[in-house]
N, C-alpha and C positions, 0 to 999 in steps of 0.2 A: 586176364588173370589177376586175379588179385592178389596183393602180396602180404602177407600177415606177419607184421613185426611185433612180435611181444618185447617187451621190457624184461631183461632178465631179472628174475625173482633173486632176493637176498636168502641165502642158504642159510643151515644153521651155523657152518663154521664162520662166515662173516659175522654173526650177530655176537657169536662168542669174543671173536678178536674185538670189536668194538667196547663189551663189555669188559673184558680184560685191559684195555687200554684207559678207560675211563676209571676203573679202579686204580691203576697204575697214578693216574693223572692226580686224583683224590690222594694217595698215599704222598706222593712227592710233594704237593702243595702243605698237607700235613707236618709233615718232616720239617719242611722249610720254615713253615710258619712257628714250630716250637723251636728250631736254630735262632730265629730271630729273636725269639721273647728271651731265650735263657743269654744271648748274648748282649741285649738291651739290659736286662738287670745286673749284669757285671759291670756294664759300662757306668752303669748310674750310681754306684758308689758300693762301698765295702759290703760283704754280705757277711762279713766276721761280726760275732757279737760282740757288744760293747764290755770291755775288759773292766770289771769292778775294781777298784784301787782300795788295797787294805791300808788301813792306817797305820803310821809309822811305829814301830815297838817303842814301849816307853822302858828304859832301863834307869836303876836306882843303883848306883855303885856304893859300898860301904867302905869306910876304911878298914885294912885289913886287922885281922884278930889274932892274937899271939895269946896260947893258954898252955898251962901247964895240964899233962894228960895222967890218968890214972895209971901208975907203974909199980910194978916189984922189983925193978930191978935199975931204979936210979930215976934222975931227972930227965923226963921226957916232956917233949912239948911239940904244938901244931902251930904252925903260922897259915893262917887261912885268909883268900881273899876271895869276897864274893861280890856278886853283882845280882840283883834281883830283877827278872824282867815282869813287868806289872801287866796286868790285864786291862786296866784302866789308867787315864793320865791323873785323876783326882787321886789316886791313891798316893802319888808321890810328894804331895803336900801333907797328907796326913801322916808316912813314914816320916818326914823330915821333924813334924811337930813331935812325934814320940820317939824319936832317936835313942835316948838314954834306955827307953824299955826295950825297943828292938834290938840294942846291943847286949844289953841283960839277957835276953832269951837267949839269943846265940850263943851268948860266953856260957850259960849254963849247962846248954845242950853240950857245946865242944868240950868244956872240961871233965864230962862226965863220961868222954870215952875213953877206952884203951886204945894203943897206937896199933894195935892187929887190927881194931875195928876201922881203922882209917887207911890202912895200906892197901886194900884190895879194891878193885874198881866196884863190887858189888858194896863194899862197905862206903864209898864214897858216893855211890847212888842212893844208898839208905840215909845217910847223914842229909843229902839234897831235900830229900820227901820228908824228913824229920823237920829241919831249918823251915820249910814251905809250910808244913802243918802248924809249926810254932809261930811264924811271921802272919799266917793269914788269919789268926783269933783276933778277935776286935779288942781294942786297946780298952774300952768301958764297957761296963755291961749294957747290954743292949745297942751298943754302938757298931758301926758296919764293920763287913770283914774287909782283909786288906787286899784281896784277889792276887794273888801270887801266881803268876804263869808257872813260872822257870827259877829255879835257884841256878847259877852258874859260877863254878870256882875258877878265879883269874890267879889265885895262888895257892898252891898246896905243897907244905913241906912238913915232914914229920920227922922228927929227931928224938 
């Protein structure tokens, strides 16, 4: 009597399980590798971009102005303190050198105002724009502009 023992053949179910296990191992290995690379990058240094340091502002303070205003109802005057924020540091020396002309420009502008022009917020903002335009003008023909970035009022009294 001859006994025949056959080796069991792998069925289609077993092959499917083997393929699924292999795919699962590959997915887990890929996820682990990605996790390792991400944590390695975080520990190697900051991922934030370098902060660009803005240059410090350049302020040019003027002595306060006291001027008579145009008025029909008597003596009215304004006392105004002004600080200019300059776009470049080189402008500071130029403004100091031409201080009498700079003050004259602003005095003429202020003394040509009515008290009603200066009381409202809109009036003050308009005056700041006018002062900026007057100061930006070159002091000499063909000379460099003064590049005022902003006119700041530090004192403002109208009586």
